[in-house]
KOLTOR-327955 format. One record per residue (C-alpha): residue in three letters; x, y, z; residue number from 0. Coordinates in steps of 0.05 Angstrom, whole numbers, always signed. Example, Ala and Ser with C-alpha at 12.3 -4.5 7.8 and 13.67 -1.06 7.14 Angstrom:
<recs>
ala:+246:-90:+156:0
ser:+273:-21:+143:1
</recs>
This chain:
<recs>
met:+2630:+2118:+1647:0
ala:+2587:+2062:+1619:1
ser:+2558:+2071:+1549:2
pro:+2482:+2067:+1538:3
gln:+2492:+1998:+1507:4
gln:+2530:+1974:+1568:5
his:+2478:+2002:+1614:6
thr:+2422:+1968:+1576:7
ala:+2460:+1902:+1577:8
tyr:+2470:+1909:+1652:9
arg:+2395:+1920:+1663:10
glu:+2376:+1862:+1618:11
arg:+2425:+1811:+1645:12
leu:+2395:+1747:+1675:13
leu:+2404:+1738:+1749:14
ser:+2398:+1670:+1781:15
arg:+2363:+1655:+1846:16
asn:+2431:+1647:+1880:17
asp:+2452:+1716:+1853:18
ile:+2391:+1748:+1884:19
glu:+2397:+1711:+1950:20
ala:+2470:+1733:+1956:21
leu:+2452:+1805:+1942:22
ile:+2398:+1803:+1997:23
ala:+2447:+1770:+2045:24
asp:+2494:+1830:+2032:25
gly:+2438:+1877:+2053:26
arg:+2411:+1896:+1985:27
lys:+2336:+1910:+1980:28
ile:+2318:+1868:+1919:29
val:+2246:+1865:+1894:30
ile:+2218:+1829:+1833:31
val:+2168:+1868:+1790:32
asp:+2142:+1840:+1724:33
gly:+2204:+1795:+1719:34
asn:+2251:+1854:+1729:35
val:+2300:+1855:+1787:36
ile:+2294:+1922:+1824:37
lys:+2347:+1945:+1873:38
ala:+2310:+1994:+1917:39
asp:+2366:+2013:+1965:40
ala:+2374:+2084:+1938:41
trp:+2299:+2097:+1938:42
leu:+2285:+2068:+2008:43
pro:+2294:+2134:+2048:44
phe:+2253:+2174:+1998:45
his:+2193:+2129:+1988:46
pro:+2131:+2171:+2005:47
gly:+2096:+2108:+2030:48
gly:+2152:+2093:+2079:49
asp:+2209:+2043:+2080:50
lys:+2171:+1988:+2116:51
ala:+2126:+1975:+2056:52
ile:+2187:+1961:+2012:53
leu:+2222:+1920:+2065:54
his:+2164:+1871:+2068:55
met:+2172:+1860:+1992:56
val:+2247:+1843:+1993:57
gly:+2260:+1777:+1959:58
arg:+2188:+1772:+1934:59
asp:+2151:+1781:+1869:60
ala:+2116:+1847:+1884:61
thr:+2081:+1854:+1817:62
asn:+2011:+1852:+1845:63
glu:+2026:+1899:+1902:64
val:+2063:+1949:+1858:65
arg:+2006:+1950:+1807:66
ala:+1954:+1958:+1862:67
phe:+1988:+2018:+1895:68
his:+2023:+2055:+1838:69
ser:+2004:+2088:+1773:70
ala:+2030:+2064:+1706:71
glu:+2077:+2124:+1703:72
thr:+2107:+2106:+1771:73
gln:+2115:+2033:+1751:74
gln:+2154:+2055:+1689:75
trp:+2196:+2102:+1731:76
met:+2216:+2044:+1776:77
arg:+2254:+2014:+1718:78
lys:+2311:+2063:+1731:79
tyr:+2329:+2019:+1791:80
gln:+2330:+1955:+1750:81
ile:+2394:+1914:+1755:82
gly:+2373:+1852:+1717:83
lys:+2318:+1803:+1700:84
ile:+2296:+1734:+1721:85
asp:+2280:+1676:+1676:86
gly:+2213:+1642:+1688:87
ala:+2169:+1641:+1749:88
trp:+2195:+1666:+1815:89
thr:+2188:+1631:+1883:90
asp:+2187:+1682:+1939:91
phe:+2238:+1687:+1994:92
val:+2216:+1707:+2064:93
pro:+2238:+1780:+2072:94
pro:+2292:+1794:+2124:95
ile:+2244:+1839:+2162:96
gln:+2200:+1776:+2170:97
tyr:+2260:+1736:+2196:98
gly:+2279:+1705:+2130:99
lys:+2349:+1674:+2127:100
phe:+2396:+1684:+2069:101
arg:+2463:+1655:+2047:102
thr:+2522:+1697:+2025:103
arg:+2558:+1685:+1959:104
glu:+2613:+1648:+1996:105
glu:+2563:+1603:+2032:106
leu:+2527:+1588:+1967:107
glu:+2591:+1570:+1931:108
ala:+2611:+1526:+1990:109
gly:+2545:+1489:+1983:110
met:+2523:+1509:+2053:111
asp:+2449:+1500:+2069:112
ile:+2406:+1535:+2119:113
arg:+2376:+1482:+2164:114
pro:+2301:+1490:+2156:115
asp:+2262:+1503:+2218:116
pro:+2212:+1449:+2239:117
thr:+2156:+1497:+2221:118
asp:+2185:+1522:+2156:119
his:+2147:+1515:+2091:120
glu:+2199:+1488:+2042:121
gln:+2195:+1532:+1981:122
thr:+2228:+1506:+1918:123
asp:+2238:+1537:+1850:124
ser:+2227:+1502:+1784:125
ser:+2295:+1468:+1789:126
gly:+2280:+1439:+1857:127
gln:+2329:+1486:+1893:128
glu:+2308:+1502:+1964:129
ser:+2298:+1574:+1981:130
ser:+2316:+1610:+2045:131
gly:+2282:+1583:+2107:132
glu:+2216:+1613:+2126:133
pro:+2198:+1629:+2198:134
ser:+2144:+1591:+2233:135
pro:+2073:+1609:+2211:136
val:+2036:+1664:+2246:137
phe:+1970:+1633:+2262:138
glu:+1902:+1665:+2267:139
pro:+1865:+1675:+2333:140
thr:+1813:+1627:+2358:141
gly:+1739:+1633:+2358:142
arg:+1727:+1652:+2285:143
pro:+1669:+1608:+2266:144
ser:+1670:+1582:+2196:145
ser:+1595:+1595:+2190:146
gly:+1609:+1669:+2191:147
met:+1638:+1668:+2122:148
arg:+1583:+1671:+2071:149
arg:+1603:+1633:+2009:150
arg:+1574:+1639:+1941:151
lys:+1557:+1576:+1904:152
gly:+1616:+1529:+1896:153
ser:+1664:+1573:+1936:154
val:+1687:+1523:+1988:155
gly:+1763:+1518:+1979:156
ala:+1797:+1451:+1975:157
ala:+1844:+1429:+2029:158
ser:+1916:+1443:+2012:159
gly:+1947:+1376:+2024:160
thr:+2011:+1401:+1991:161
ser:+2081:+1380:+2006:162
ser:+2099:+1452:+2019:163
thr:+2067:+1450:+2088:164
thr:+2097:+1410:+2145:165
ser:+2055:+1364:+2187:166
leu:+2016:+1395:+2244:167
ser:+2045:+1344:+2292:168
ser:+2114:+1374:+2282:169
leu:+2085:+1443:+2294:170
ala:+2059:+1422:+2361:171
ile:+2119:+1386:+2389:172
glu:+2182:+1416:+2359:173
glu:+2211:+1484:+2378:174
pro:+2190:+1537:+2327:175
ala:+2234:+1591:+2299:176
met:+2242:+1664:+2318:177
pro:+2205:+1703:+2340:178
his:+2160:+1649:+2373:179
lys:+2172:+1604:+2432:180
pro:+2131:+1542:+2446:181
asn:+2073:+1554:+2493:182
gln:+2005:+1528:+2511:183
gly:+1975:+1561:+2449:184
asp:+2014:+1520:+2399:185
glu:+1960:+1467:+2392:186
arg:+1906:+1519:+2384:187
thr:+1945:+1558:+2333:188
ala:+1959:+1494:+2294:189
gln:+1884:+1480:+2292:190
glu:+1870:+1550:+2266:191
tyr:+1924:+1543:+2214:192
gln:+1894:+1478:+2191:193
his:+1826:+1511:+2187:194
asp:+1851:+1562:+2136:195
ile:+1888:+1508:+2097:196
glu:+1824:+1468:+2091:197
thr:+1779:+1528:+2077:198
phe:+1818:+1564:+2023:199
pro:+1848:+1542:+1957:200
ser:+1911:+1500:+1955:201
leu:+1977:+1535:+1964:202
asp:+2009:+1496:+1907:203
thr:+2043:+1538:+1853:204
ala:+1994:+1522:+1798:205
thr:+1932:+1541:+1838:206
gln:+1961:+1606:+1864:207
ala:+1987:+1624:+1795:208
glu:+1918:+1615:+1766:209
ile:+1889:+1660:+1820:210
asn:+1940:+1714:+1802:211
val:+1924:+1708:+1728:212
lys:+1849:+1716:+1740:213
tyr:+1861:+1772:+1789:214
arg:+1900:+1811:+1737:215
ala:+1846:+1797:+1686:216
leu:+1795:+1825:+1735:217
asp:+1837:+1888:+1743:218
lys:+1839:+1896:+1668:219
arg:+1763:+1888:+1664:220
ile:+1753:+1940:+1718:221
arg:+1797:+1989:+1681:222
glu:+1760:+1977:+1616:223
glu:+1693:+1991:+1650:224
gly:+1719:+2058:+1674:225
leu:+1714:+2041:+1748:226
tyr:+1782:+2073:+1762:227
asn:+1753:+2140:+1740:228
cys:+1732:+2186:+1797:229
asn:+1659:+2207:+1802:230
tyr:+1669:+2282:+1814:231
lys:+1594:+2294:+1817:232
ala:+1592:+2249:+1878:233
tyr:+1648:+2290:+1909:234
ala:+1608:+2354:+1897:235
ile:+1553:+2323:+1939:236
glu:+1605:+2304:+1992:237
ala:+1630:+2375:+1994:238
cys:+1560:+2401:+2006:239
arg:+1551:+2352:+2063:240
tyr:+1617:+2373:+2095:241
thr:+1600:+2446:+2089:242
ala:+1531:+2436:+2120:243
leu:+1560:+2399:+2180:244
ala:+1615:+2451:+2191:245
leu:+1567:+2510:+2186:246
thr:+1517:+2477:+2232:247
ser:+1572:+2465:+2284:248
his:+1594:+2538:+2279:249
leu:+1523:+2566:+2285:250
leu:+1509:+2522:+2345:251
leu:+1574:+2545:+2377:252
arg:+1556:+2618:+2366:253
ser:+1487:+2605:+2396:254
gly:+1516:+2575:+2460:255
trp:+1495:+2503:+2444:256
tyr:+1565:+2477:+2458:257
ser:+1550:+2403:+2465:258
leu:+1509:+2400:+2401:259
ser:+1563:+2440:+2366:260
gly:+1615:+2388:+2387:261
ile:+1571:+2332:+2361:262
phe:+1565:+2364:+2293:263
leu:+1640:+2378:+2291:264
gly:+1652:+2304:+2305:265
met:+1605:+2286:+2248:266
phe:+1645:+2334:+2204:267
trp:+1710:+2299:+2222:268
his:+1678:+2231:+2213:269
gln:+1660:+2247:+2141:270
leu:+1726:+2280:+2124:271
val:+1764:+2216:+2141:272
phe:+1734:+2182:+2080:273
thr:+1761:+2234:+2032:274
val:+1830:+2232:+2064:275
his:+1828:+2156:+2054:276
asp:+1813:+2166:+1980:277
ala:+1867:+2219:+1972:278
gly:+1919:+2176:+2008:279
his:+1907:+2122:+1957:280
met:+1909:+2172:+1899:281
gly:+1837:+2155:+1884:282
ile:+1812:+2226:+1869:283
thr:+1854:+2259:+1815:284
his:+1905:+2201:+1810:285
asn:+1959:+2254:+1812:286
phe:+2009:+2242:+1868:287
tyr:+2020:+2315:+1887:288
val:+1948:+2338:+1879:289
asp:+1918:+2281:+1919:290
ser:+1972:+2286:+1972:291
cys:+1957:+2360:+1981:292
ile:+1883:+2346:+1985:293
gly:+1896:+2294:+2039:294
ile:+1944:+2338:+2078:295
ile:+1899:+2399:+2077:296
ile:+1838:+2361:+2100:297
ser:+1873:+2316:+2150:298
asn:+1922:+2365:+2182:299
phe:+1890:+2434:+2173:300
leu:+1818:+2412:+2187:301
gly:+1827:+2349:+2228:302
gly:+1894:+2355:+2265:303
leu:+1919:+2287:+2240:304
ser:+1978:+2270:+2196:305
cys:+1959:+2244:+2128:306
cys:+2031:+2223:+2113:307
trp:+2035:+2184:+2179:308
trp:+1971:+2148:+2159:309
lys:+1999:+2130:+2090:310
arg:+2062:+2101:+2121:311
asn:+2021:+2060:+2170:312
his:+1966:+2041:+2121:313
asn:+2012:+2017:+2065:314
val:+2043:+1966:+2112:315
his:+1973:+1945:+2134:316
his:+1954:+1932:+2062:317
ile:+2016:+1889:+2049:318
val:+2017:+1846:+2113:319
thr:+1944:+1849:+2131:320
asn:+1927:+1819:+2199:321
ser:+1997:+1795:+2215:322
pro:+2006:+1802:+2291:323
asp:+2081:+1813:+2282:324
his:+2078:+1863:+2225:325
asp:+2010:+1897:+2216:326
pro:+2004:+1960:+2258:327
asp:+1929:+1962:+2249:328
ile:+1920:+1903:+2296:329
gln:+1976:+1919:+2345:330
his:+1937:+1951:+2401:331
ile:+1968:+1921:+2463:332
pro:+1954:+1935:+2521:333
phe:+1882:+1952:+2503:334
phe:+1863:+1900:+2451:335
ala:+1890:+1833:+2428:336
val:+1859:+1798:+2368:337
ser:+1903:+1737:+2376:338
his:+1928:+1698:+2435:339
arg:+1997:+1705:+2405:340
phe:+2000:+1775:+2435:341
phe:+2005:+1740:+2503:342
glu:+2077:+1722:+2481:343
ser:+2101:+1795:+2481:344
leu:+2113:+1796:+2406:345
arg:+2161:+1842:+2372:346
ser:+2129:+1892:+2325:347
thr:+2171:+1900:+2262:348
tyr:+2132:+1964:+2247:349
tyr:+2145:+1999:+2314:350
asp:+2212:+1964:+2324:351
arg:+2196:+1946:+2396:352
ile:+2169:+1890:+2439:353
met:+2094:+1893:+2450:354
thr:+2100:+1873:+2523:355
tyr:+2045:+1833:+2554:356
asp:+2054:+1871:+2619:357
pro:+2012:+1873:+2683:358
phe:+1968:+1929:+2654:359
ala:+1952:+1888:+2592:360
lys:+1938:+1827:+2636:361
phe:+1888:+1869:+2675:362
val:+1854:+1901:+2614:363
leu:+1850:+1845:+2562:364
pro:+1802:+1799:+2601:365
tyr:+1751:+1855:+2594:366
gln:+1768:+1879:+2524:367
his:+1701:+1859:+2494:368
tyr:+1667:+1905:+2544:369
leu:+1716:+1961:+2533:370
tyr:+1716:+1958:+2457:371
tyr:+1668:+2016:+2444:372
pro:+1688:+2060:+2503:373
ile:+1762:+2057:+2484:374
leu:+1747:+2072:+2411:375
cys:+1712:+2136:+2433:376
phe:+1781:+2161:+2452:377
gly:+1817:+2133:+2391:378
arg:+1827:+2202:+2360:379
phe:+1871:+2225:+2418:380
asn:+1919:+2168:+2403:381
leu:+1921:+2189:+2330:382
tyr:+1944:+2259:+2351:383
val:+2003:+2229:+2387:384
leu:+2022:+2184:+2329:385
ser:+2017:+2243:+2281:386
trp:+2063:+2286:+2324:387
gln:+2114:+2230:+2329:388
tyr:+2114:+2224:+2254:389
ile:+2118:+2298:+2236:390
phe:+2163:+2324:+2291:391
gly:+2202:+2259:+2301:392
gly:+2229:+2260:+2231:393
gln:+2197:+2194:+2209:394
gly:+2178:+2219:+2140:395
pro:+2225:+2226:+2079:396
arg:+2270:+2287:+2080:397
lys:+2288:+2281:+2006:398
gly:+2253:+2257:+1944:399
pro:+2184:+2279:+1918:400
ala:+2153:+2284:+1987:401
trp:+2209:+2322:+2022:402
trp:+2166:+2384:+2033:403
phe:+2104:+2348:+2058:404
arg:+2130:+2349:+2130:405
tyr:+2132:+2425:+2129:406
leu:+2062:+2430:+2100:407
glu:+2038:+2381:+2154:408
ala:+2073:+2421:+2209:409
ala:+2038:+2484:+2184:410
gly:+1973:+2445:+2184:411
gln:+1982:+2425:+2256:412
leu:+1995:+2497:+2277:413
phe:+1933:+2520:+2238:414
phe:+1889:+2466:+2269:415
trp:+1908:+2478:+2341:416
ile:+1899:+2553:+2331:417
trp:+1828:+2548:+2303:418
phe:+1806:+2488:+2345:419
gly:+1845:+2492:+2409:420
his:+1852:+2568:+2417:421
leu:+1797:+2603:+2378:422
thr:+1742:+2550:+2386:423
val:+1752:+2514:+2453:424
tyr:+1788:+2568:+2493:425
lys:+1761:+2634:+2465:426
asn:+1689:+2616:+2446:427
ile:+1669:+2568:+2503:428
pro:+1664:+2604:+2570:429
thr:+1671:+2549:+2622:430
asn:+1719:+2491:+2633:431
gly:+1660:+2443:+2640:432
ala:+1631:+2464:+2573:433
arg:+1700:+2460:+2542:434
leu:+1710:+2389:+2567:435
ala:+1642:+2367:+2543:436
phe:+1654:+2399:+2474:437
val:+1722:+2364:+2466:438
leu:+1699:+2296:+2491:439
leu:+1635:+2296:+2450:440
ser:+1668:+2319:+2386:441
his:+1720:+2264:+2392:442
ala:+1672:+2209:+2416:443
val:+1626:+2221:+2356:444
thr:+1683:+2199:+2310:445
met:+1681:+2130:+2343:446
pro:+1643:+2097:+2285:447
val:+1703:+2109:+2240:448
his:+1747:+2068:+2287:449
val:+1693:+2014:+2290:450
gln:+1689:+2013:+2214:451
ile:+1764:+2006:+2208:452
thr:+1771:+1950:+2258:453
leu:+1706:+1915:+2238:454
ser:+1734:+1889:+2173:455
his:+1794:+1856:+2204:456
phe:+1788:+1842:+2279:457
ala:+1747:+1779:+2270:458
met:+1784:+1754:+2209:459
ser:+1844:+1707:+2202:460
thr:+1912:+1727:+2230:461
ala:+1945:+1664:+2203:462
asp:+2007:+1669:+2159:463
leu:+2001:+1615:+2106:464
gly:+2070:+1632:+2080:465
val:+2099:+1665:+2018:466
ala:+2065:+1614:+1973:467
glu:+1998:+1649:+1984:468
ser:+1980:+1698:+1929:469
phe:+1965:+1771:+1944:470
pro:+1890:+1767:+1925:471
gln:+1879:+1705:+1968:472
arg:+1911:+1736:+2029:473
met:+1871:+1800:+2022:474
leu:+1805:+1762:+2017:475
arg:+1824:+1714:+2074:476
thr:+1839:+1770:+2123:477
thr:+1785:+1821:+2105:478
met:+1709:+1824:+2106:479
asp:+1658:+1869:+2072:480
val:+1599:+1899:+2108:481
asp:+1531:+1893:+2075:482
cys:+1489:+1956:+2077:483
pro:+1436:+1990:+2034:484
glu:+1462:+2037:+1981:485
trp:+1430:+2099:+2013:486
leu:+1473:+2087:+2075:487
asp:+1539:+2087:+2036:488
phe:+1553:+2159:+2058:489
phe:+1556:+2136:+2131:490
his:+1607:+2081:+2117:491
gly:+1646:+2122:+2067:492
gly:+1669:+2063:+2026:493
leu:+1700:+2028:+2086:494
gln:+1645:+1976:+2082:495
phe:+1678:+1950:+2019:496
gln:+1744:+1933:+2051:497
ala:+1754:+1867:+2015:498
val:+1744:+1901:+1948:499
his:+1788:+1959:+1970:500
his:+1845:+1914:+1992:501
leu:+1846:+1881:+1924:502
phe:+1843:+1948:+1886:503
pro:+1862:+2004:+1934:504
arg:+1864:+2060:+1882:505
ile:+1792:+2052:+1859:506
pro:+1751:+2113:+1880:507
arg:+1703:+2095:+1936:508
his:+1640:+2115:+1897:509
asn:+1656:+2058:+1848:510
leu:+1668:+2004:+1899:511
arg:+1596:+1980:+1901:512
ala:+1598:+1966:+1826:513
cys:+1665:+1931:+1835:514
gln:+1638:+1887:+1890:515
lys:+1595:+1848:+1841:516
leu:+1656:+1834:+1798:517
val:+1697:+1812:+1858:518
met:+1642:+1764:+1880:519
glu:+1644:+1732:+1811:520
phe:+1720:+1727:+1816:521
cys:+1715:+1693:+1884:522
glu:+1665:+1643:+1858:523
glu:+1710:+1628:+1798:524
val:+1773:+1616:+1840:525
asn:+1737:+1583:+1899:526
ile:+1759:+1635:+1951:527
pro:+1706:+1647:+2005:528
tyr:+1680:+1719:+2005:529
ala:+1664:+1746:+2074:530
leu:+1602:+1790:+2077:531
tyr:+1565:+1810:+2141:532
gly:+1512:+1860:+2159:533
phe:+1536:+1917:+2203:534
gln:+1504:+1889:+2266:535
glu:+1526:+1818:+2250:536
gly:+1597:+1842:+2238:537
asn:+1598:+1878:+2305:538
glu:+1573:+1815:+2339:539
lys:+1629:+1775:+2307:540
val:+1682:+1824:+2330:541
ile:+1655:+1828:+2401:542
gly:+1649:+1752:+2403:543
his:+1720:+1744:+2379:544
leu:+1748:+1794:+2428:545
gly:+1709:+1758:+2483:546
asp:+1741:+1692:+2463:547
ile:+1811:+1722:+2467:548
ala:+1792:+1754:+2533:549
asn:+1771:+1686:+2560:550
gln:+1838:+1658:+2538:551
ala:+1873:+1714:+2576:552
arg:+1834:+1697:+2639:553
val:+1851:+1623:+2632:554
leu:+1924:+1640:+2622:555
ala:+1924:+1684:+2684:556
glu:+1892:+1629:+2725:557
cys:+1944:+1579:+2702:558
gln:+2000:+1627:+2719:559
arg:+1971:+1640:+2789:560
ser:+1964:+1565:+2800:561
met:+2035:+1553:+2780:562
thr:+2060:+1609:+2825:563
leu:+2020:+1582:+2884:564
his:+2047:+1512:+2870:565
asp:+2118:+1538:+2870:566
val:+2106:+1574:+2936:567
leu:+2077:+1512:+2969:568
glu:+2134:+1470:+2943:569
gly:+2184:+1519:+2973:570
his:+2215:+1541:+2906:571
</recs>
């Protein structure tokens, strides 16, 4: 058995880049946090936020992400998995889940190199050593007008022009890496990639390091101003609002006003989502168990949805925001596509399946901008299914601090369907027609939540600028805020400050408006454009963007029909 001194020496040993690459090639889940090398293999099955969130950090410096999502106590606890340290700045690898390629110890000792893909960004460390090859960039969808991004004075980013990015001509003519295949969209995606390169700050190491330094300074300032502290008085007001909506729904139900009762029940659910969101990010008491129980009780017992499923999904969304391959929050085939890349039948690394661009998708997507609001009216039914798959499909951790959450959630599901399905819909509403109206109206009224969630991302960039891009820049590039008067904050529930929230997810929502001013100053200082739209303007951007993708789907379908007809006429 190793002595304490030997154990300390083992944790403090310096690991080279080759050491870490070889460990990852052997299947180890290595993450860098504050210069410490963390081997997360043992923790992976027990992580309350799901394994996918960790897998997207393998080979990367996850300091910003870890600080954003975890308390100081949890960060200190992570040190038990430390196996060494690094010396100096770290250049990220592309994680295996994102198709990164790694050399084994034998290959490294033999001097073998991984032939870079024509679309790879060549990442080098301070010694000039090339890192593992990066897959071809995931580009953003078309039709996102640059005029839609309101910039504060002096916030126009310089063009990158760095050697870390290959020429666009090579992107257009050479075969890209997995999981892409060349298609008619390559030129368009290259243009969109170039747009982001020219609009946002350079991806060179010095520029991105400076953004990280100022981002951490901003986090420190926010803490010093007490904006991480929850406003419990505001939550008392929220509780009064929730109670009033629930009682109104109940009284209308008892009076025979079934449709009105369903509307107020939907309003009740709409408001509850915001508190579940806060609890899921530990933004209420900042205690893992207390906030988790608050989220589970509200979400499962009162709303019929799994809070733990949402956390697993949402954590990945926060890490790989707006990536067509990886972010489940934009993977809505066959009903919606926010990028023409979905026409390629991409593989989702979250769902571990191909998102097939099948005949149904080809029929629906040309009309997606017309179907946007009607489909979102039924979004809650899809959440039920995803919740059941998570709880009863064993997707959550069975050991670790969250082992018992699945049982509490299962009890919550039973409770919900007894009070809602049996006692309310079946026992208290006399006719099938009234029951159907009650269920549909109560669910349709929650549609604004789904609009608010998609609004901040659907019209934003889906480009992947590579591992050189800092966490704060990516969050601000892929997320917009919605401008609204302060008195209307209760309706948006903090979701209108998504850009701020993505930078600092554990800040309680009642403090986000105060934080927004500080984030605007930060964006001006580092020359990152800050996206801010009014609610109506934001909706117009989303509908316009969906319409542009729909038009691309129609053009693609016409081309395919023409090619098929040509083959028939030629006798093929």
